[in-house]
C-alpha positions in Angstrom: -0.3 28.0 -4.2 -1.3 28.7 -7.8 -4.7 28.0 -9.3 -6.7 28.8 -6.1 -10.2 30.2 -5.8 -12.0 31.4 -2.7 -15.8 31.0 -2.5 -17.0 32.4 0.9 -15.0 30.6 3.6 -14.0 27.7 1.2 -10.8 27.7 -0.7 -10.6 25.6 -3.9 -7.3 24.3 -5.2 -6.8 23.1 -8.8 -3.9 20.8 -9.1 -2.5 17.2 -8.9 -4.2 15.6 -5.9 -1.2 13.6 -4.9 1.1 16.6 -5.0 -1.3 18.7 -2.9 -2.1 15.9 -0.5 1.6 15.5 0.3 1.6 19.1 1.6 -1.1 18.4 4.2 -0.2 17.4 7.8 -1.2 14.0 9.2 -4.6 13.6 10.8 -5.8 17.0 9.5 -8.9 16.2 7.4 -12.4 15.4 8.7 -14.1 14.3 5.5 -12.8 13.1 2.1 -15.2 13.0 -0.8 -13.4 11.9 -3.9 -14.6 11.2 -7.5 -11.4 10.0 -9.3 -11.3 8.8 -12.9 -13.1 5.5 -13.3 -10.7 4.4 -16.1 -12.0 3.5 -19.6 -15.5 4.9 -19.0 -15.1 8.2 -20.7 -13.4 8.7 -24.1 -11.3 11.6 -22.7 -7.6 11.3 -22.3 -7.7 11.9 -18.6 -9.8 8.7 -18.2 -7.5 6.5 -20.4 -4.0 7.5 -19.2 -3.1 4.2 -17.6 -1.6 1.1 -19.4 -4.2 -1.2 -17.9 -6.3 -2.0 -14.8 -3.2 -2.9 -12.7 -1.5 0.4 -13.5 -4.7 2.3 -12.7 -5.2 0.5 -9.4 -1.6 1.1 -8.4 -2.1 4.8 -8.9 -5.4 4.8 -6.9 -3.6 2.9 -4.1 -1.2 5.7 -3.8 -4.1 8.1 -3.3 -5.6 5.8 -0.7 -2.2 5.8 1.2 -2.4 9.6 1.3 -6.1 9.6 2.3 -5.2 7.3 5.2 -2.4 9.6 6.3 -4.4 12.9 6.3 -7.8 11.6 7.5 -8.4 12.1 11.2 -9.0 9.0 13.3 -12.8 9.7 13.4 -12.9 11.0 9.8 -15.0 9.6 6.9 -14.2 8.7 3.3 -16.6 8.6 0.4 -15.0 7.3 -2.8 -17.0 7.2 -6.1 -16.1 4.5 -8.6 -17.4 2.7 -11.7 -19.2 -0.7 -11.6 -16.4 -2.5 -13.5 -13.6 -2.1 -10.9 -15.7 -1.5 -7.8 -15.0 -4.9 -6.3 -11.2 -4.6 -6.9 -11.2 -1.1 -5.4 -13.2 -2.2 -2.3 -10.8 -5.1 -1.7 -7.8 -2.7 -2.0 -9.4 -0.2 0.3 -9.9 -2.8 3.1 -6.1 -3.0 3.4 -6.2 0.5 5.0 -9.8 1.3 5.8 -12.9 -0.3 7.3 -15.5 -0.2 4.5 -18.9 0.6 6.1 -21.1 0.6 3.0 -20.9 -0.3 -0.7 -23.5 2.2 -1.9 -25.2 1.7 -5.2 -26.3 4.8 -7.1 -29.1 3.4 -9.4 -29.8 5.8 -12.2 -33.4 5.9 -13.4 -32.6 6.7 -17.1 -29.6 6.6 -19.4 -28.3 5.2 -22.7 -29.3 1.7 -21.7 -33.0 2.6 -22.3 -32.3 2.7 -26.0 -30.2 -0.5 -26.2 -31.3 -3.7 -28.0 -30.8 -6.1 -25.1 -30.8 -9.1 -27.4 -27.5 -7.8 -28.9 -25.8 -7.2 -25.6 -23.4 -9.9 -24.2 -23.4 -8.3 -20.7 -25.8 -6.2 -18.8 -25.5 -2.5 -19.6 -24.2 -0.5 -16.6 -27.0 1.5 -15.0 -25.2 2.2 -11.7 -22.3 3.9 -10.1 -20.8 3.0 -6.8 -19.8 4.9 -3.7 -17.6 3.3 -1.1 -18.1 4.7 2.4 -15.2 4.0 4.8 -13.5 5.0 8.0 -10.3 4.1 9.9 -10.4 0.7 11.7 -11.9 1.0 15.1 -12.7 -1.3 18.1 -10.2 -3.9 19.1 -7.8 -3.0 16.3 -7.3 0.8 15.8 -4.4 1.3 13.4 -4.2 5.0 14.0 -3.8 4.7 17.8 -2.1 1.4 18.6 0.7 -0.7 17.3 -1.3 -2.5 14.6 -0.4 -0.1 11.8 3.3 0.0 12.7 3.4 -3.8 12.6 1.4 -3.8 9.4 3.8 -1.3 7.8 6.8 -3.3 8.9 5.3 -6.4 7.4 4.5 -4.7 4.2 8.0 -3.3 3.9 9.3 -6.8 4.4 6.9 -8.3 1.8 7.7 -5.5 -0.8 11.5 -5.8 -0.2 12.2 -7.2 -3.7 10.9 -4.1 -5.3 12.4 -1.8 -2.6 15.8 -3.4 -3.2 15.4 -3.1 -7.0 15.1 0.7 -6.8 17.5 1.2 -3.9 20.3 -0.8 -5.5 19.8 0.9 -8.8 20.3 4.3 -7.2 23.3 3.3 -5.1 25.0 1.7 -8.1 25.0 4.9 -10.1 25.1 7.4 -7.1 22.1 9.3 -8.3 21.3 12.2 -6.0 18.0 13.3 -4.6 18.3 16.6 -6.5 18.8 14.8 -9.8 15.7 12.7 -9.2 13.6 15.7 -8.1 14.7 17.8 -11.1 14.0 14.9 -13.5 10.5 14.2 -12.2 9.5 17.5 -10.6 8.5 15.6 -7.5 10.9 16.4 -4.6 8.7 14.9 -2.0 8.6 11.5 -3.6 12.3 10.7 -3.7 12.3 9.0 -0.2 9.1 7.1 -1.1 10.6 5.6 -4.3 14.1 4.9 -3.1 13.8 3.9 0.6 11.8 1.5 2.6 9.8 4.2 4.5 6.3 4.3 3.2 7.6 2.9 -0.1 5.5 3.6 -3.3 5.8 2.4 -6.8 6.3 5.2 -9.3 3.6 5.6 -11.9 4.5 4.9 -15.5 5.2 8.5 -16.5 7.5 9.0 -13.5 9.2 5.7 -14.1 10.0 6.6 -17.7 11.6 9.9 -16.4 13.6 7.9 -13.9 14.8 5.5 -16.6 15.9 8.3 -18.8 17.8 9.9 -15.9 19.5 6.7 -14.8 20.4 5.9 -18.4 22.0 9.3 -18.8 23.9 9.0 -15.5 25.1 5.5 -16.5 26.3 6.8 -19.9 28.2 9.7 -18.3 29.9 7.3 -15.9 30.5 4.6 -18.5 28.5 2.1 -16.4 25.6 -0.2 -17.2 22.2 1.3 -17.1 19.8 0.5 -14.3 16.0 0.4 -13.9 15.7 -1.9 -17.0 12.6 -3.8 -15.9 9.4 -2.7 -17.8 6.9 -0.8 -15.7 4.0 -3.2 -16.3 6.1 -6.1 -14.9 6.8 -4.0 -11.7 3.1 -3.3 -11.4 2.3 -7.0 -11.7 4.9 -7.9 -9.1 3.6 -5.2 -6.8 0.0 -6.6 -6.9 1.3 -10.1 -6.3 3.2 -9.0 -3.2 0.4 -6.7 -2.0 -2.0 -9.6 -2.1 0.6 -11.7 -0.1 0.7 -8.9 2.5 -3.1 -9.0 2.8 -3.1 -12.8 3.2 -0.5 -12.5 6.0 -2.6 -9.9 7.8 -5.7 -12.0 7.6 
Protein backbone atom coordinates (compact mmCIF):
# COMPACT_ATOMS: atom_id res chain seq x y z
CA UNK A 1 0.00 0.00 0.00
CA UNK A 2 1.26 3.50 -0.84
CA UNK A 3 2.07 6.17 1.75
CA UNK A 4 3.28 3.85 4.50
CA UNK A 5 5.97 4.49 7.11
CA UNK A 6 7.52 2.00 9.51
CA UNK A 7 8.61 3.20 12.96
CA UNK A 8 10.07 0.32 14.91
CA UNK A 9 7.48 -2.44 14.94
CA UNK A 10 4.67 -0.02 14.02
CA UNK A 11 3.50 0.59 10.47
CA UNK A 12 1.68 3.85 9.72
CA UNK A 13 -0.72 4.17 6.79
CA UNK A 14 -1.69 7.54 5.31
CA UNK A 15 -4.96 7.28 3.43
CA UNK A 16 -8.75 7.39 3.50
CA UNK A 17 -9.80 5.59 6.69
CA UNK A 18 -12.92 4.01 5.20
CA UNK A 19 -11.04 2.66 2.20
CA UNK A 20 -8.31 1.18 4.39
CA UNK A 21 -10.72 -0.22 6.99
CA UNK A 22 -12.52 -2.11 4.23
CA UNK A 23 -9.32 -4.11 3.64
CA UNK A 24 -9.10 -5.34 7.25
CA UNK A 25 -10.62 -8.70 8.26
CA UNK A 26 -13.47 -8.98 10.75
CA UNK A 27 -12.58 -9.12 14.48
CA UNK A 28 -8.93 -8.21 13.86
CA UNK A 29 -8.38 -5.04 15.94
CA UNK A 30 -7.82 -4.87 19.72
CA UNK A 31 -7.98 -1.09 20.16
CA UNK A 32 -9.38 1.78 18.10
CA UNK A 33 -8.37 5.32 19.08
CA UNK A 34 -9.82 7.77 16.58
CA UNK A 35 -9.85 11.55 16.38
CA UNK A 36 -12.04 12.33 13.35
CA UNK A 37 -12.90 15.85 12.18
CA UNK A 38 -15.27 17.55 14.62
CA UNK A 39 -17.02 19.51 11.82
CA UNK A 40 -17.11 23.31 11.80
CA UNK A 41 -14.55 23.68 14.57
CA UNK A 42 -11.48 24.44 12.45
CA UNK A 43 -11.42 26.84 9.47
CA UNK A 44 -9.63 24.26 7.31
CA UNK A 45 -11.41 22.64 4.38
CA UNK A 46 -11.09 19.13 5.83
CA UNK A 47 -13.27 20.15 8.78
CA UNK A 48 -15.95 21.81 6.64
CA UNK A 49 -16.43 19.32 3.80
CA UNK A 50 -19.99 18.26 4.73
CA UNK A 51 -23.22 20.03 3.80
CA UNK A 52 -24.50 20.02 7.38
CA UNK A 53 -24.68 18.10 10.64
CA UNK A 54 -26.82 15.31 9.18
CA UNK A 55 -24.37 14.72 6.33
CA UNK A 56 -21.43 14.69 8.74
CA UNK A 57 -23.15 12.26 11.11
CA UNK A 58 -24.02 9.97 8.19
CA UNK A 59 -20.33 9.84 7.26
CA UNK A 60 -19.29 9.17 10.85
CA UNK A 61 -21.90 6.42 11.10
CA UNK A 62 -20.21 4.66 8.18
CA UNK A 63 -16.95 4.79 10.15
CA UNK A 64 -18.69 3.34 13.20
CA UNK A 65 -20.06 0.49 11.08
CA UNK A 66 -16.51 -0.40 10.03
CA UNK A 67 -15.21 -0.01 13.59
CA UNK A 68 -17.86 -2.47 14.75
CA UNK A 69 -16.87 -4.96 12.07
CA UNK A 70 -13.10 -4.95 12.68
CA UNK A 71 -13.08 -4.56 16.49
CA UNK A 72 -12.58 -7.80 18.40
CA UNK A 73 -15.38 -8.91 20.77
CA UNK A 74 -13.24 -7.83 23.76
CA UNK A 75 -11.77 -4.75 22.03
CA UNK A 76 -12.05 -1.10 23.08
CA UNK A 77 -12.95 2.07 21.19
CA UNK A 78 -11.99 5.64 22.11
CA UNK A 79 -13.56 8.31 19.90
CA UNK A 80 -12.68 11.99 20.29
CA UNK A 81 -15.37 14.53 19.41
CA UNK A 82 -16.27 18.17 19.91
CA UNK A 83 -18.72 19.42 22.52
CA UNK A 84 -21.35 20.57 20.00
CA UNK A 85 -22.23 17.16 18.50
CA UNK A 86 -21.05 14.94 21.36
CA UNK A 87 -24.58 14.02 22.45
CA UNK A 88 -25.68 13.20 18.88
CA UNK A 89 -22.61 11.03 18.35
CA UNK A 90 -23.07 9.19 21.65
CA UNK A 91 -26.68 8.35 20.79
CA UNK A 92 -25.59 7.14 17.36
CA UNK A 93 -22.78 5.04 18.85
CA UNK A 94 -25.20 3.24 21.17
CA UNK A 95 -26.82 1.67 18.11
CA UNK A 96 -23.69 -0.47 17.74
CA UNK A 97 -21.61 -0.12 20.91
CA UNK A 98 -22.01 -0.07 24.66
CA UNK A 99 -20.76 3.37 25.72
CA UNK A 100 -18.85 2.92 28.98
CA UNK A 101 -17.82 6.52 29.65
CA UNK A 102 -18.38 10.00 28.29
CA UNK A 103 -15.00 11.47 29.24
CA UNK A 104 -14.66 15.25 29.45
CA UNK A 105 -11.25 16.70 28.65
CA UNK A 106 -11.32 20.02 30.53
CA UNK A 107 -8.61 22.37 29.27
CA UNK A 108 -7.04 24.72 31.83
CA UNK A 109 -6.45 27.57 29.38
CA UNK A 110 -7.45 28.73 25.93
CA UNK A 111 -9.07 31.50 23.90
CA UNK A 112 -11.95 31.72 26.36
CA UNK A 113 -9.66 33.35 28.93
CA UNK A 114 -9.64 36.50 26.82
CA UNK A 115 -13.36 36.57 26.06
CA UNK A 116 -15.73 39.26 27.24
CA UNK A 117 -18.32 36.97 28.81
CA UNK A 118 -20.99 39.69 28.79
CA UNK A 119 -20.90 39.66 24.97
CA UNK A 120 -21.30 35.88 24.65
CA UNK A 121 -24.74 34.36 23.99
CA UNK A 122 -23.53 30.86 24.97
CA UNK A 123 -20.76 29.46 27.11
CA UNK A 124 -17.45 29.36 25.24
CA UNK A 125 -16.35 25.71 24.74
CA UNK A 126 -13.49 24.82 27.08
CA UNK A 127 -13.71 21.04 26.70
CA UNK A 128 -13.38 18.20 24.25
CA UNK A 129 -15.08 14.82 24.65
CA UNK A 130 -13.85 11.24 24.47
CA UNK A 131 -16.39 8.44 24.12
CA UNK A 132 -15.11 5.13 25.50
CA UNK A 133 -17.03 2.10 24.27
CA UNK A 134 -16.98 -1.65 23.75
CA UNK A 135 -19.14 -4.31 22.12
CA UNK A 136 -22.34 -5.14 23.98
CA UNK A 137 -21.70 -7.84 26.57
CA UNK A 138 -23.72 -9.76 29.15
CA UNK A 139 -27.18 -11.07 28.28
CA UNK A 140 -27.03 -9.48 24.84
CA UNK A 141 -23.77 -10.03 22.93
CA UNK A 142 -24.23 -8.94 19.31
CA UNK A 143 -20.89 -10.41 18.21
CA UNK A 144 -21.60 -13.91 19.47
CA UNK A 145 -25.36 -14.54 19.46
CA UNK A 146 -28.30 -13.88 17.18
CA UNK A 147 -28.99 -10.35 18.38
CA UNK A 148 -26.88 -8.63 15.74
CA UNK A 149 -28.29 -10.76 12.94
CA UNK A 150 -31.83 -9.88 14.03
CA UNK A 151 -30.85 -6.22 14.44
CA UNK A 152 -29.36 -6.12 10.94
CA UNK A 153 -32.41 -7.84 9.47
CA UNK A 154 -34.65 -5.28 11.18
CA UNK A 155 -32.48 -2.40 9.99
CA UNK A 156 -32.57 -3.71 6.43
CA UNK A 157 -36.36 -3.82 6.63
CA UNK A 158 -36.60 -0.29 8.07
CA UNK A 159 -34.18 1.14 5.47
CA UNK A 160 -35.93 -0.64 2.59
CA UNK A 161 -37.30 2.58 1.02
CA UNK A 162 -33.74 3.84 0.51
CA UNK A 163 -32.38 0.43 -0.47
CA UNK A 164 -35.14 0.09 -3.07
CA UNK A 165 -34.46 3.59 -4.42
CA UNK A 166 -30.85 2.73 -5.25
CA UNK A 167 -31.49 -0.85 -6.33
CA UNK A 168 -34.31 0.03 -8.74
CA UNK A 169 -32.33 2.93 -10.22
CA UNK A 170 -29.48 0.59 -11.07
CA UNK A 171 -31.75 -2.15 -12.43
CA UNK A 172 -33.69 0.32 -14.59
CA UNK A 173 -30.53 1.37 -16.42
CA UNK A 174 -28.55 -1.86 -16.19
CA UNK A 175 -25.52 -0.12 -14.68
CA UNK A 176 -22.69 -2.59 -14.05
CA UNK A 177 -20.49 -2.95 -10.98
CA UNK A 178 -17.46 -2.02 -13.08
CA UNK A 179 -19.08 1.21 -14.25
CA UNK A 180 -19.88 2.17 -10.66
CA UNK A 181 -16.39 1.28 -9.42
CA UNK A 182 -14.72 3.18 -12.28
CA UNK A 183 -16.88 6.27 -11.71
CA UNK A 184 -16.34 6.44 -7.94
CA UNK A 185 -12.99 4.69 -7.50
CA UNK A 186 -14.56 2.52 -4.80
CA UNK A 187 -14.93 -1.06 -5.96
CA UNK A 188 -15.64 -2.39 -2.47
CA UNK A 189 -18.66 -0.11 -1.95
CA UNK A 190 -20.82 -1.24 -4.88
CA UNK A 191 -22.57 -3.98 -2.91
CA UNK A 192 -23.08 -1.69 0.10
CA UNK A 193 -24.80 0.98 -2.00
CA UNK A 194 -26.92 -1.19 -4.29
CA UNK A 195 -27.91 -4.24 -2.26
CA UNK A 196 -29.52 -4.85 1.11
CA UNK A 197 -26.42 -6.45 2.65
CA UNK A 198 -24.84 -3.99 5.12
CA UNK A 199 -26.38 -1.15 3.12
CA UNK A 200 -24.76 2.27 3.38
CA UNK A 201 -25.80 5.66 2.07
CA UNK A 202 -23.17 7.14 -0.29
CA UNK A 203 -21.62 10.40 0.87
CA UNK A 204 -22.40 13.55 -1.08
CA UNK A 205 -19.30 13.42 -3.28
CA UNK A 206 -19.84 9.78 -4.25
CA UNK A 207 -23.54 10.42 -4.85
CA UNK A 208 -22.73 13.23 -7.29
CA UNK A 209 -20.43 10.84 -9.18
CA UNK A 210 -23.18 8.22 -9.25
CA UNK A 211 -25.70 10.79 -10.50
CA UNK A 212 -23.34 11.80 -13.31
CA UNK A 213 -22.78 8.16 -14.27
CA UNK A 214 -26.48 7.29 -14.24
CA UNK A 215 -27.34 10.41 -16.25
CA UNK A 216 -24.76 9.47 -18.89
CA UNK A 217 -26.00 5.87 -19.09
CA UNK A 218 -29.59 7.09 -19.35
CA UNK A 219 -28.67 9.48 -22.17
CA UNK A 220 -26.82 6.73 -24.05
CA UNK A 221 -29.86 4.46 -23.79
CA UNK A 222 -32.39 7.23 -24.43
CA UNK A 223 -34.03 6.55 -21.06
CA UNK A 224 -35.09 8.72 -18.17
CA UNK A 225 -32.33 9.54 -15.70
CA UNK A 226 -32.37 7.97 -12.24
CA UNK A 227 -31.04 9.02 -8.80
CA UNK A 228 -32.77 12.40 -9.08
CA UNK A 229 -33.45 12.91 -5.36
CA UNK A 230 -31.10 15.52 -3.78
CA UNK A 231 -28.54 14.04 -1.40
CA UNK A 232 -29.60 16.15 1.59
CA UNK A 233 -33.12 14.73 1.32
CA UNK A 234 -31.73 11.18 1.35
CA UNK A 235 -29.67 12.04 4.44
CA UNK A 236 -32.76 13.40 6.20
CA UNK A 237 -34.75 10.27 5.34
CA UNK A 238 -31.89 8.06 6.49
CA UNK A 239 -31.83 9.66 9.93
CA UNK A 240 -35.61 9.41 10.30
CA UNK A 241 -35.48 5.70 9.42
CA UNK A 242 -32.41 5.11 11.60
CA UNK A 243 -34.19 6.64 14.60
CA UNK A 244 -37.14 4.39 13.85
CA UNK A 245 -34.80 1.39 13.92
CA UNK A 246 -33.48 2.46 17.32
CA UNK A 247 -37.02 2.82 18.67
CA UNK A 248 -37.94 -0.68 17.49
CA UNK A 249 -34.86 -2.15 19.18
CA UNK A 250 -35.58 -0.40 22.49
